[in-house]
Backbone bond lengths (Angstrom), bond angles and torsions (degrees), N, CA, C in turn:
res aa  C-N    CA-C-N  psi(-1)  N-CA   C-N-CA  omega(-1)  CA-C   N-CA-C  phi
1 M - - - 1.486 - - 1.515 101.40 -
2 G 1.457 111.35 134.69 1.388 118.11 -175.83 1.614 111.61 -85.30
3 C 1.259 111.53 166.16 1.543 111.62 -177.40 1.514 112.38 -67.02
4 C 1.311 119.68 -29.72 1.503 122.06 175.68 1.488 111.41 -64.87
5 E 1.386 116.03 -38.89 1.462 117.78 -178.27 1.552 107.75 -73.88
6 V 1.184 119.97 -34.62 1.582 121.27 178.03 1.546 105.97 -67.70
7 L 1.344 119.25 -44.27 1.390 122.80 -178.15 1.564 109.06 -62.33
8 I 1.342 118.48 -46.09 1.457 121.07 178.86 1.550 112.64 -62.35
9 K 1.278 112.62 -41.92 1.537 120.68 179.23 1.458 104.55 -59.36
10 Y 1.312 121.50 -49.78 1.545 117.35 -173.54 1.504 108.47 -73.40
11 I 1.305 122.73 -30.00 1.491 126.74 174.02 1.570 109.69 -55.52
12 V 1.385 111.24 -42.00 1.545 113.54 179.57 1.483 109.20 -71.55
13 F 1.350 117.73 -39.71 1.394 112.98 179.02 1.534 116.44 -71.12
14 L 1.354 116.87 -26.62 1.452 120.21 176.05 1.556 107.50 -71.95
15 F 1.251 114.31 -42.32 1.518 114.33 176.01 1.465 114.29 -61.41
16 N 1.277 115.46 -41.91 1.561 120.57 176.36 1.503 108.80 -61.06
17 F 1.328 119.20 -44.24 1.521 119.55 175.63 1.445 114.87 -55.76
18 V 1.233 119.20 -43.41 1.506 128.89 174.13 1.509 110.97 -59.41
19 L 1.389 112.54 -41.71 1.456 118.14 -175.21 1.552 108.41 -74.25
20 V 1.341 117.03 -35.40 1.485 121.29 176.99 1.520 107.31 -63.26
21 L 1.422 119.12 -45.93 1.373 115.64 178.86 1.491 115.69 -64.45
22 T 1.262 118.30 -33.12 1.453 128.22 178.59 1.581 105.97 -62.17
23 S 1.403 114.39 -45.02 1.472 118.92 -172.75 1.568 104.72 -72.11
24 V 1.306 118.89 -40.47 1.480 117.16 -178.76 1.547 112.79 -64.51
25 A 1.419 111.14 -37.54 1.461 117.24 177.35 1.571 111.92 -64.79
26 L 1.336 123.34 -42.22 1.418 125.96 168.23 1.461 116.09 -51.48
27 I 1.270 110.45 -50.18 1.551 117.44 -177.80 1.558 106.85 -67.81
28 G 1.275 121.94 -33.11 1.449 122.47 -177.89 1.566 109.16 -75.37
29 I 1.301 114.89 -41.73 1.439 117.69 173.61 1.513 113.60 -60.34
30 G 1.375 115.23 -45.13 1.447 115.86 -179.08 1.553 109.07 -69.45
31 A 1.242 119.99 -36.51 1.587 118.19 171.71 1.463 112.45 -57.22
32 F 1.387 117.40 -44.01 1.432 123.02 -177.92 1.474 111.27 -61.40
33 I 1.221 118.50 -46.38 1.544 126.54 171.69 1.413 113.04 -57.06
34 Q 1.347 116.17 -44.33 1.493 119.39 -178.55 1.556 111.41 -67.99
35 I 1.231 115.66 -39.14 1.441 120.40 177.70 1.590 115.53 -74.18
36 N 1.374 115.93 -38.07 1.498 118.04 -173.11 1.499 111.10 -96.82
37 M 1.359 122.51 -17.93 1.382 124.63 -174.06 1.412 111.01 -109.24
38 T 1.262 126.66 4.48 1.395 134.02 -178.53 1.512 105.92 -52.09
39 K 1.331 116.40 -41.39 1.486 120.81 -169.75 1.528 113.75 -66.35
40 Y 1.486 115.80 -8.08 1.428 123.48 -174.87 1.540 107.82 -104.42
41 F 1.376 118.58 -16.25 1.394 114.17 -175.63 1.557 119.74 -68.90
42 D 1.399 115.46 -29.97 1.507 115.05 174.98 1.494 107.67 -67.64
43 F 1.339 120.30 -25.42 1.454 122.51 -179.11 1.498 108.79 -66.81
44 L 1.372 116.77 -40.04 1.507 120.03 -173.12 1.565 104.86 -86.56
45 G 1.364 123.21 -21.58 1.359 121.38 -175.61 1.506 119.16 71.93
46 N 1.253 125.13 -144.07 1.448 126.78 -178.39 1.597 109.20 -105.98
47 T 1.316 114.33 12.22 1.506 115.09 -176.72 1.489 113.02 -68.17
48 Y 1.304 118.13 -29.19 1.479 118.59 -165.73 1.509 110.76 -118.37
49 L 1.277 119.23 151.69 1.494 118.89 168.23 1.460 114.01 -65.96
50 N 1.343 118.44 144.22 1.311 120.58 -178.49 1.593 114.33 -77.21
51 T 1.274 114.87 103.11 1.429 122.23 -166.31 1.591 106.24 -55.28
52 S 1.235 113.51 -44.75 1.510 115.78 -175.43 1.527 113.53 -59.91
53 M 1.291 116.23 -39.29 1.468 119.43 -176.26 1.632 106.96 -76.29
54 I 1.398 118.19 -30.36 1.511 116.99 167.46 1.495 114.58 -54.01
55 L 1.458 113.82 -50.42 1.365 119.20 -177.22 1.574 112.94 -58.90
56 I 1.397 111.81 -44.09 1.421 116.83 -178.12 1.614 112.76 -66.15
57 I 1.327 113.85 -37.60 1.562 117.99 173.41 1.447 110.81 -60.45
58 I 1.439 118.63 -50.71 1.396 121.80 -175.11 1.502 111.60 -60.57
59 G 1.251 113.70 -41.83 1.514 122.24 -178.75 1.638 110.67 -67.35
60 A 1.310 113.98 -36.88 1.447 119.21 174.03 1.557 114.15 -62.46
61 L 1.363 109.74 -50.81 1.421 118.74 175.40 1.430 115.31 -54.06
62 M 1.298 115.39 -48.65 1.477 118.43 -178.82 1.539 110.15 -69.03
63 L 1.288 117.66 -30.11 1.443 118.01 175.21 1.457 112.56 -67.34
64 M 1.427 121.85 -35.52 1.408 122.41 176.31 1.510 110.03 -74.05
65 I 1.249 118.06 -32.67 1.468 117.45 -173.61 1.511 109.58 -70.22
66 T 1.287 120.88 -25.17 1.481 123.18 174.25 1.481 110.52 -56.56
67 F 1.262 118.04 -30.42 1.443 122.82 -179.26 1.569 110.38 -54.59
68 F 1.332 112.83 -50.21 1.405 114.41 -179.02 1.589 115.56 -64.39
69 G 1.397 114.84 -30.86 1.383 119.48 177.58 1.533 113.58 -68.20
70 C 1.378 115.99 -42.73 1.358 121.00 178.36 1.483 114.18 -69.37
71 C 1.354 119.63 -47.94 1.440 125.25 177.46 1.500 110.64 -62.48
72 G 1.356 120.73 -42.67 1.415 119.85 171.78 1.459 122.00 -59.29
73 A 1.356 117.22 -32.03 1.405 121.49 -178.24 1.574 103.75 -82.38
74 C 1.328 119.80 -35.81 1.452 118.28 -178.13 1.517 113.80 -71.85
75 Q 1.314 113.85 -39.61 1.492 120.61 177.21 1.463 116.84 -86.45
76 K 1.361 113.22 -9.29 1.521 117.34 179.63 1.500 110.05 65.00
77 N 1.367 114.85 39.62 1.472 120.74 -169.46 1.532 107.02 -103.76
78 P 1.351 117.91 105.89 1.512 118.79 -178.84 1.629 113.52 -63.99
79 C 1.241 112.04 -28.39 1.471 115.19 -176.24 1.571 106.07 -69.58
80 M 1.290 120.41 -40.34 1.429 121.52 179.59 1.538 110.91 -72.64
81 M 1.246 116.70 -22.64 1.479 121.73 -176.88 1.617 105.18 -79.25
82 Y 1.290 114.17 -39.74 1.473 119.97 -179.54 1.617 107.27 -68.65
83 T 1.330 111.56 -39.63 1.645 114.25 -178.98 1.630 103.46 -67.39
84 Y 1.263 116.86 -41.55 1.448 117.93 176.53 1.489 112.78 -56.94
85 G 1.349 121.47 -50.93 1.462 124.86 175.06 1.511 113.11 -60.15
86 T 1.294 119.37 -36.80 1.504 123.39 177.64 1.419 112.39 -63.24
87 L 1.407 117.00 -44.94 1.399 117.66 -178.75 1.460 113.48 -70.70
88 L 1.277 118.43 -33.33 1.466 123.47 176.09 1.461 106.83 -65.29
89 T 1.343 120.84 -37.54 1.530 120.91 -177.42 1.548 105.05 -70.56
90 L 1.309 119.90 -37.41 1.530 116.96 178.23 1.461 114.36 -62.30
91 I 1.330 112.16 -43.39 1.454 118.81 174.98 1.568 112.78 -58.95
92 L 1.312 111.89 -47.45 1.499 113.52 178.10 1.485 113.60 -58.87
93 I 1.338 116.57 -44.06 1.439 120.22 -177.44 1.548 111.02 -64.34
94 S 1.350 116.04 -38.08 1.425 121.77 176.96 1.488 112.77 -60.56
95 L 1.368 116.69 -42.86 1.465 122.96 -176.74 1.589 108.57 -68.15
96 I 1.318 113.69 -39.59 1.491 120.24 -176.12 1.619 104.53 -67.50
97 G 1.416 113.67 -43.88 1.471 115.61 176.81 1.477 118.29 -58.56
98 V 1.377 112.16 -39.72 1.456 118.30 178.20 1.505 114.74 -67.38
99 A 1.352 112.69 -39.40 1.438 117.15 173.61 1.495 116.24 -60.53
100 I 1.394 113.75 -47.59 1.400 120.36 178.58 1.566 112.08 -60.47
101 T 1.414 113.36 -43.61 1.528 116.20 -178.67 1.609 108.99 -65.40
102 V 1.266 116.32 -40.43 1.519 118.42 176.45 1.484 110.40 -58.20
103 Y 1.358 119.04 -45.17 1.522 123.05 -176.90 1.454 107.20 -67.64
104 V 1.201 118.41 -45.27 1.592 119.91 -175.77 1.466 115.14 -66.41
105 Y 1.414 116.44 -33.97 1.399 118.32 -173.75 1.501 108.75 -108.42
106 R 1.323 124.92 21.57 1.353 128.20 -171.79 1.602 107.93 -63.61
107 T 1.269 115.51 -40.70 1.532 121.02 -177.82 1.590 105.80 -64.66
108 D 1.343 116.89 -49.07 1.448 121.49 -175.77 1.566 109.05 -63.22
109 A 1.360 114.73 -39.09 1.495 116.23 174.10 1.416 110.71 -61.93
110 R 1.282 122.70 -42.29 1.521 124.74 -178.36 1.584 110.09 -56.65
111 D 1.358 112.16 -47.50 1.401 122.43 -178.98 1.607 109.39 -60.82
112 L 1.314 113.18 -45.24 1.454 120.07 -176.16 1.425 114.55 -65.64
113 I 1.349 114.39 -39.98 1.458 118.99 176.73 1.508 115.69 -70.61
114 T 1.373 117.95 -33.67 1.485 122.04 169.60 1.478 111.26 -62.38
115 K 1.350 117.17 -41.12 1.445 121.43 179.70 1.563 113.09 -64.11
116 T 1.357 111.35 -44.96 1.454 116.73 175.72 1.510 116.42 -62.12
117 M 1.337 112.34 -39.24 1.518 116.42 -179.18 1.532 110.11 -67.31
118 T 1.437 113.18 -39.83 1.476 116.41 -176.79 1.562 106.41 -68.91
119 E 1.358 120.32 -39.54 1.517 119.64 -175.33 1.508 104.74 -68.66
120 S 1.311 120.29 -34.29 1.402 116.22 -176.37 1.544 115.20 -69.31
121 L 1.303 120.08 -21.40 1.468 125.73 178.04 1.707 106.14 -58.05
122 K 1.304 113.14 -31.86 1.422 115.70 -175.00 1.527 111.96 -66.07
123 N 1.363 114.29 -25.04 1.474 119.71 -178.35 1.557 118.71 -96.11
124 Y 1.417 111.46 6.80 1.307 118.10 -178.14 1.514 112.96 -71.51
125 N 1.328 117.74 138.70 1.458 128.48 -173.42 1.572 115.35 64.33
126 R 1.353 115.07 17.91 1.371 113.65 176.00 1.523 111.37 -97.63
127 E 1.429 119.31 139.89 1.392 119.04 -172.44 1.505 117.19 -59.62
128 E 1.170 117.78 -29.92 1.508 126.07 -178.34 1.502 114.49 -83.65
129 H 1.347 113.29 -2.87 1.553 120.86 178.08 1.518 107.33 -130.19
130 E 1.286 117.99 51.04 1.429 119.27 177.85 1.599 115.17 -62.18
131 G 1.297 111.97 -31.40 1.496 115.75 -179.95 1.408 114.76 -72.94
132 V 1.473 118.88 -26.46 1.377 118.80 176.56 1.524 111.51 -72.45
133 T 1.421 110.67 -43.43 1.443 119.85 171.25 1.570 118.84 -47.66
134 L 1.331 108.70 -49.83 1.438 116.93 -177.47 1.536 110.48 -70.72
135 T 1.342 114.30 -35.77 1.383 115.95 177.36 1.553 117.52 -64.02
136 W 1.336 108.69 -44.71 1.531 115.47 177.23 1.503 111.49 -62.43
137 D 1.395 118.54 -39.82 1.430 121.86 174.57 1.533 113.92 -56.80
138 N 1.484 109.77 -49.53 1.384 113.78 178.57 1.484 115.86 -58.19
139 I 1.317 116.44 -46.01 1.490 122.34 -174.84 1.604 108.98 -66.12
140 Q 1.295 114.49 -43.90 1.454 119.04 -176.42 1.650 108.55 -64.78
141 R 1.287 113.38 -37.75 1.469 112.59 176.33 1.513 115.98 -73.08
142 E 1.336 116.81 -48.25 1.422 120.79 -178.80 1.487 116.31 -70.79
143 F 1.321 119.33 -28.73 1.597 120.32 -179.09 1.544 104.64 -105.03
144 E 1.308 122.29 7.14 1.451 119.92 176.81 1.549 112.45 51.87
145 C 1.219 118.74 60.76 1.544 122.23 -170.94 1.561 108.45 -147.82
146 C 1.288 114.30 175.39 1.457 116.11 -175.53 1.610 108.59 -159.27
147 G 1.392 114.82 116.71 1.475 121.04 -172.99 1.518 112.39 79.16
148 V 1.228 113.85 -172.17 1.564 123.23 -176.79 1.441 108.43 -84.28
149 K 1.288 115.04 -70.77 1.483 122.22 -176.80 1.635 110.32 -89.82
150 N 1.337 108.95 -34.67 1.501 115.46 179.72 1.625 107.64 -168.11
151 F 1.319 114.55 178.08 1.514 112.37 -179.85 1.485 117.87 -66.90
152 T 1.311 113.56 -18.03 1.553 113.69 -178.94 1.512 115.49 -70.81
153 D 1.289 116.96 -8.84 1.536 124.25 176.48 1.487 109.24 -63.47
154 W 1.300 120.82 -25.68 1.502 123.63 177.79 1.574 109.04 -68.79
155 E 1.266 117.26 -28.13 1.544 119.30 -177.82 1.512 112.09 -59.30
156 E 1.297 116.94 -25.00 1.440 122.58 -172.41 1.506 112.03 -92.07
157 T 1.321 118.50 -2.12 1.388 123.58 -178.52 1.478 114.58 -98.57
158 S 1.380 112.40 150.81 1.617 119.26 -175.16 1.488 106.01 -64.62
159 A 1.382 123.60 -30.22 1.324 126.86 -177.01 1.594 114.21 -62.05
160 F 1.318 114.94 -29.55 1.469 120.42 -175.67 1.578 112.33 -131.10
161 N 1.303 116.41 -22.77 1.520 124.89 167.25 1.535 111.07 37.10
162 K 1.294 116.02 78.53 1.461 122.48 174.38 1.576 120.08 47.25
163 T 1.387 109.76 38.20 1.498 115.28 174.47 1.522 103.72 -110.78
164 N 1.216 114.04 177.27 1.481 120.69 -179.80 1.535 112.64 -86.37
165 D 1.334 113.89 14.61 1.552 115.81 -179.17 1.388 108.93 -96.71
166 V 1.364 111.44 155.47 1.495 122.69 -179.66 1.589 105.51 -143.75
167 P 1.274 120.74 157.85 1.473 123.19 176.89 1.527 107.76 -52.70
168 D 1.395 112.92 143.14 1.499 119.10 173.16 1.432 117.27 -54.82
169 F 1.354 116.98 -24.85 1.533 119.39 -179.63 1.459 108.71 -79.21
170 C 1.288 124.62 -3.61 1.494 120.63 169.02 1.558 113.89 -83.42
171 C 1.268 113.14 -7.49 1.502 115.55 177.14 1.469 113.98 -78.22
172 K 1.335 117.48 145.39 1.459 126.24 -176.87 1.535 105.31 -67.78
173 N 1.322 119.13 -37.93 1.515 123.04 176.22 1.581 104.56 -118.42
174 I 1.276 116.05 102.72 1.414 121.02 -175.94 1.468 111.64 -75.75
175 T 1.375 112.74 117.61 1.512 122.23 169.58 1.438 109.42 -137.63
176 N 1.368 118.42 168.29 1.461 122.82 -176.98 1.535 107.92 -63.93
177 D 1.321 113.95 130.70 1.542 124.64 -178.12 1.412 114.62 59.88
178 C 1.353 119.66 24.11 1.532 119.84 179.38 1.463 109.28 -70.18
179 G 1.330 122.26 -23.01 1.506 123.55 -174.39 1.599 110.80 -85.16
180 K 1.343 116.36 -6.37 1.496 118.09 177.84 1.526 110.70 -69.34
181 G 1.410 114.01 123.06 1.429 119.96 -179.91 1.476 116.66 60.22
182 A 1.353 114.52 23.37 1.525 116.63 -174.23 1.544 112.18 -103.44
183 S 1.331 118.52 3.03 1.479 118.02 -168.56 1.589 106.32 -76.46
184 D 1.229 120.68 -9.99 1.580 121.79 177.96 1.476 110.29 -111.35
185 T 1.340 118.06 21.62 1.515 123.85 -177.16 1.537 106.22 -123.62
186 D 1.253 111.90 175.47 1.499 120.28 175.33 1.464 116.76 -98.16
187 K 1.433 111.66 19.84 1.245 119.22 -176.91 1.593 115.26 -82.39
188 I 1.362 107.67 -16.46 1.628 116.30 -175.40 1.520 110.57 -122.39
189 Y 1.233 107.87 163.73 1.498 113.66 -178.23 1.534 107.59 -81.97
190 K 1.525 116.88 137.61 1.436 119.37 -170.13 1.519 108.65 -100.10
191 T 1.339 118.18 -19.06 1.451 124.09 -175.70 1.550 110.06 -74.73
192 G 1.406 116.96 135.00 1.398 119.21 -179.13 1.530 114.17 -70.48
193 C 1.301 124.24 158.75 1.511 125.35 -176.40 1.490 109.78 -76.54
194 F 1.322 121.68 -28.71 1.452 120.64 179.19 1.524 108.53 -66.90
195 V 1.239 122.60 -43.39 1.477 124.36 169.07 1.493 114.56 -47.79
196 K 1.259 111.28 -52.78 1.572 116.96 179.95 1.459 110.65 -64.66
197 F 1.404 116.18 -43.74 1.391 121.79 -176.50 1.626 111.13 -63.40
198 E 1.251 112.84 -41.79 1.487 123.26 177.47 1.569 106.90 -62.33
199 G 1.361 118.30 -47.29 1.463 121.87 -176.53 1.574 105.08 -60.60
200 F 1.332 119.60 -40.53 1.393 121.36 -174.51 1.509 111.06 -68.30
201 I 1.323 120.58 -34.69 1.485 122.95 172.63 1.362 112.89 -70.19
202 V 1.389 121.86 -36.90 1.428 123.08 -175.24 1.547 105.69 -72.66
203 D 1.331 117.43 -37.13 1.434 118.98 -174.32 1.531 109.85 -66.19
204 N 1.409 115.70 -22.86 1.494 118.49 -174.88 1.586 110.90 -110.23
205 V 1.353 114.89 4.65 1.451 119.85 176.32 1.447 115.13 -57.34
206 A 1.379 114.36 -42.04 1.414 118.17 -171.16 1.547 113.96 -71.60
207 T 1.456 114.24 -32.12 1.392 122.45 170.30 1.523 114.47 -64.06
208 V 1.334 114.32 -43.68 1.385 124.93 179.48 1.573 109.73 -63.31
209 G 1.459 110.13 -49.62 1.507 113.67 179.36 1.613 111.15 -61.53
210 G 1.300 114.64 -39.43 1.490 117.59 -173.32 1.553 108.08 -65.85
211 V 1.362 120.64 -41.25 1.434 127.45 172.70 1.547 109.54 -57.73
212 G 1.315 110.98 -48.56 1.495 112.16 -175.74 1.625 113.56 -63.06
213 I 1.386 110.63 -39.45 1.498 116.58 -177.92 1.569 106.47 -62.88
214 G 1.435 112.00 -44.64 1.472 118.56 178.14 1.413 118.10 -53.43
215 V 1.386 112.61 -43.76 1.463 118.74 -179.65 1.528 109.65 -69.17
216 I 1.365 119.06 -37.27 1.435 123.58 179.22 1.515 110.81 -58.69
217 I 1.442 110.99 -53.00 1.450 115.49 -178.56 1.609 112.97 -60.11
218 L 1.367 113.85 -37.95 1.378 120.00 176.46 1.531 113.77 -56.04
219 L 1.311 110.99 -51.83 1.454 119.11 179.85 1.576 109.31 -63.65
220 F 1.223 117.36 -43.88 1.610 120.50 174.85 1.547 112.97 -52.09
221 L 1.315 112.14 -50.85 1.424 120.05 176.92 1.551 113.81 -61.72
222 G 1.287 113.88 -39.93 1.517 117.45 173.29 1.512 116.27 -59.75
223 I 1.416 112.78 -41.42 1.431 118.98 172.65 1.562 116.33 -55.84
224 C 1.339 107.17 -50.19 1.575 111.68 -177.72 1.570 106.62 -66.26
225 V 1.283 123.44 -43.26 1.401 120.60 178.74 1.541 114.56 -62.68
226 S 1.344 120.04 -39.31 1.433 120.44 -178.40 1.509 108.21 -74.09
227 C 1.281 120.98 -34.98 1.498 120.25 176.79 1.456 111.26 -68.57
228 H 1.292 121.45 -38.31 1.384 125.12 178.59 1.493 113.50 -63.04
229 V 1.403 112.51 -48.27 1.454 117.95 -179.62 1.586 108.19 -67.44
230 A 1.233 119.66 -45.18 1.446 126.22 -179.84 1.578 108.87 -55.32
231 R 1.372 119.51 -45.14 1.425 126.10 178.57 1.498 111.35 -60.13
232 G 1.393 111.03 -42.47 1.459 120.05 -178.34 1.522 117.11 -63.92
233 L 1.360 107.29 -43.98 1.482 118.09 175.87 1.512 114.05 -65.31
234 D 1.375 110.07 -43.16 1.477 114.26 -179.30 1.597 109.72 -66.97
235 S 1.256 118.69 -36.93 1.434 118.60 179.19 1.533 109.66 -69.45
236 K 1.308 123.87 -33.55 1.475 124.01 -177.82 1.546 104.96 -75.71
237 R 1.380 119.01 -34.32 1.533 117.68 -176.97 1.503 103.87 -74.45
238 S 1.315 125.29 -36.80 1.423 123.04 178.93 1.576 114.36 -61.85
239 H 1.358 112.04 -22.29 1.470 117.94 -176.39 1.442 108.04 -103.64
240 G 1.412 118.85 10.96 1.461 120.03 171.50 1.450 113.67 79.89
241 R 1.340 120.50 9.02 1.494 123.54 -179.30 1.534 108.57 -88.39
242 L 1.343 120.73 -11.79 1.465 120.73 175.33 1.590 107.28 -124.73
243 P 1.420 120.25 150.26 1.421 117.50 -178.38 1.464 106.20 -85.31
244 Y 1.322 118.86 152.78 1.407 122.92 176.29 1.485 115.38 -82.43
């Protein structure tokens, strides 16, 4: 085995090692979101795809795909290397497609989220919608906000129905019944939760975008390496230098 073959083989193994780490990281991030953000899923309902599950699925697929790369390099099998490159290409195209879709429909998504949040206000404090109530309480406490656009949104709900009351979790200092008659005072947060929620997403979009670009570059490099190795193995096999 020549030095170039050994070098290429170890490059494939090194790339697969990085890909495995990336896959594990995606699965870990997805699991973290699933565990820590479950309290917000009732709030969003069935309108959106579960981001955490998408991350876990992509991570698991990438983890399985590394099998073809490692086996192809070990067995010097061009077919497995081509399969490896093809699967990486499919994942790359899927990720780019998702990114384009999110960008194109970002305005529609904004309107849809606002509508969903507004509709969910109607189910606040209803026994059959405990998840919605709990989620609103969590969001208003953690994001220090009140209502969707502002605190006056609660006036249109059956739970408060044009009174000066708001949920206790709108209060700056949360105590029992602190929201009663407090909508015209400084005891509550006046900023809407959508504004705070949107700001939270914007603050983290650079990090998410950087991770996404890094994964796309990694996949592209993997495709180039796999195709180059497969072409080399195929050429050597056609010249009788590798067994069939």
